[in-house]
Steps between C-alpha positions, in 0.01 A plus 500: 500500500399845391704668237556771763667256726745383232857655477372794703680430827591723779859614481735758660398736224135500551419420854629650831377440854307790626675674792468856653885515534501577126319822567796622712760427226287667231448814705867521605595497126251740367487745803834445677509850633137531608443508872396163623492548884497793748540433866564800712830641374582190296419477141573229236465482123345191325869411391600503865205304623557236225877481583425471875249211433753311298746557770262362760430188280884450455556540879231245578635252258846530653350446838351159378148593399370295217193450289201429742664625812313764718636845563304663797482877531373695790517874425302813450422666170862576415715475190650182640146344525427596145830352373397164666206482262753428228840387620389156635296420195789563272668183634181306531456538865163593678462819698296478814410857616408477857249713669700729731196550745478133605638356823823294527310172522319539180821622322685200636224268357521678158880471496489126591207399282631688194853348568669841455871474424569850559329792675535881395366699791478865599660565843176684607355151541783334697271460811278279290767330293748393783234306700365354172845373396561351847194288440641339188676172537751604239743787408382750241723766323372854589576826304431832688316783326622819666265758328637858505138628557449299821602667835333281751622218706628175362785259572751353255381153401788408276859592442419548136296795375298526180738745309799287594322189382388676184851602432618132491274452192591533140370828347479321166353181618344283212168412638255264341119498449328196649510182271128455586266793567316265756810528712436674840591870531373570854355365824239704686346402822135555586403672829451183682208619717369155578840316519827489340514706195490330156791561254349626161742421208502736184666409168679720246225490251233608739716780636568627154127489401370665791767784490357569145141471637567774748609737212194414277244524780635832628557655178855571586749666260877520484699659786238509785615633847399214733485543877567200715220529757422133442739261681720319242476184726122492411457267199829631366349848513220394284744423227580869474879474541489334155229724357702818569801342350310418193389864460837667586319676789658650811443322843477742787577286807317588821639337815232665733150520363286767636285782387790757519749294319244406230413861424857613526605242242198583267588872511888455467525227256169555301380151578268363245408154641484330829323186647365399835228357711212709606700598814728700287200673351380576848848662583435738218155609551571535867808698464533833689554837316866481629550160346357585173702640213341676190537318155344588170570176293291182488593231753371152412439278807435122473342338810398161591482273815156550676252657263535878566171657601349721232533801751873454511529495124268806478733689741815403317350631169407824667875529615620481144592117486390278219433155661489170316355217712671151441458171680706191529685251734854411587402188285433727198815696502327787659237683290325285258153682467440870419212719514551597124360855431252602238534860363120542521527466863690839519170678461361354825521676842801427722277307726384262214856461374619403848236238521608362164858501600441312815414198293791247440429480121628281219796284437851632447614478124743205576234312709331236307185442694317676787155388616294445808358150544303310745775331691282178554382442146768698323234653286514877418270733685265723292595860441222652709706685772339270772605132477823457696760260409885448529743705282723268273800562300671315221810591283872582479488743804386226730782359739682184434381384840576495872865398580531154645130494568326279229184460697428873512610547145262225377220651700564852382527401129230226491257484220722698267454816699679704763251512798533853654288449797349843423121519448338733237237571244513569125319816397318540168785652335731208585686688770551295823445660845633337811258450789719330752760229580313170528580492877374864537143473362238542768211257494212671699164322513589313187586812303862560370631851607807645359734655762651709217161657419457611862862625522435711170212675672687562822789655322257763371466637843730807534604399861604143417865447407500118493234232507487114500183286533503135613237246608401485860314195631138577542241280688209608270664552164793262517752791416453868491745784383734657750673817408849588622551865454802748514383864538681797387688716760284764684170325400251313703256236389269263679399154408132611436615780272702257282210244484257765405740633233506156353126458523454824284735364230437134463250223559427466876568133521859572373579764773733426787323394814812587718787743482855481653729788500876500496807462277472233239770230474685505167751288325830624385368595160198690655220231481258499789543162695138400528590166655624694806180680518310185488720364775411790712137426461558133584690593815229763610229220481690232696 
């Protein structure tokens, strides 16, 4: 045994399980009177948010919730939703933030599969919640959220509302850190586009580390003003509830996300940071003059999901927004890769900068390994910007696994890597760039064609608002690219004009052979549902 392993054991004095709950306690003690949350006319200090989280933990414990139990939450971006990122974890329970845009059948599956013992739900979603509850073969305690900023329809689901439930808890509750940082902190269900969704399980250690990774990767400083345009249910808000607590920032809750509310919040509250998928960026660059508000301070934007076209990033920069591009999966606690910026790139043109920013980039500080491997041989691909492989992750911000699904967990984490299913290349500087999902690559005449590359060209056209490219069966080539297009209002485009535009801007064999006009189907988080587009093509050829 090494001398460094003798009489040098872990003890209460020198080892503590990592958990993001500790961020809230620290900030409440150091900045008790600093504003933590603003939601319409409601405002909270960090002392109040900490006390409310403790009351929630205490009330849950009194209701019979114990370590390892699931607390489901279906709400908008409100103070109650934010408090649920901390309260359940304080007693070792696991929070399951449900996607409030899903149908009742999927919600019922999640409640059943996650074995939720209690459901905290906003009355706005009663039309979804009530049928979901009726499908369960057991009773579940429900707590109503009656948000003061909600004025629409919604029925009472329970005879207990959130504030009453909170009041039953102890303001001075003595919560505990987890005994083991590997203990689960949250459950997040994937989109489930090809069957029932999978339950991704996060642990306290990963949540803690990725919260800090957000800070480092985004060069964040104390007291940011963070606008909640990203749904908190999406990967626990990319870990930002915990990040903002660590920085003693101010959370600006936004129940309704549109161009007008975004610009209003930026101008009123001097917002410094917000996150969102490219759909949020499109809201901003397509805002009308009536919706826009002037602001003179720097606004930092973090975007992920589908790779944003370089043209979108260029437009954002011209509007005064500083965009950071990240990439990740539900299985990696949200963002795990960042297009880390180099100061020398500041001297490049905006167009060149946008092209660089559209790359996914390099690993997050708390991610151990990021690479692109040949999925068959598991050998690294060369850094030549050409050879396509599968993006792989390894480290502390990779999920524990899929709840009650050992087969899927084993497959996803095989060979010591998280297999993303995303295809990409490594460029000469070591930055990765996605080329497609493995199921979205188009193989035409034996050549691999990236749908993302075609979409990036399409988005450069000033009259195109949305674009998605999928493979269409082709008798001669096997497959050929088919472009689905949303055009801007009061504009006209023909199929031939779009094809000719592509031919002027990329290799001819990569250009779409056909074009379909119409609204693009999207998920609740703004991702274009390509499987529905492929289905349309299948139905049109049968």
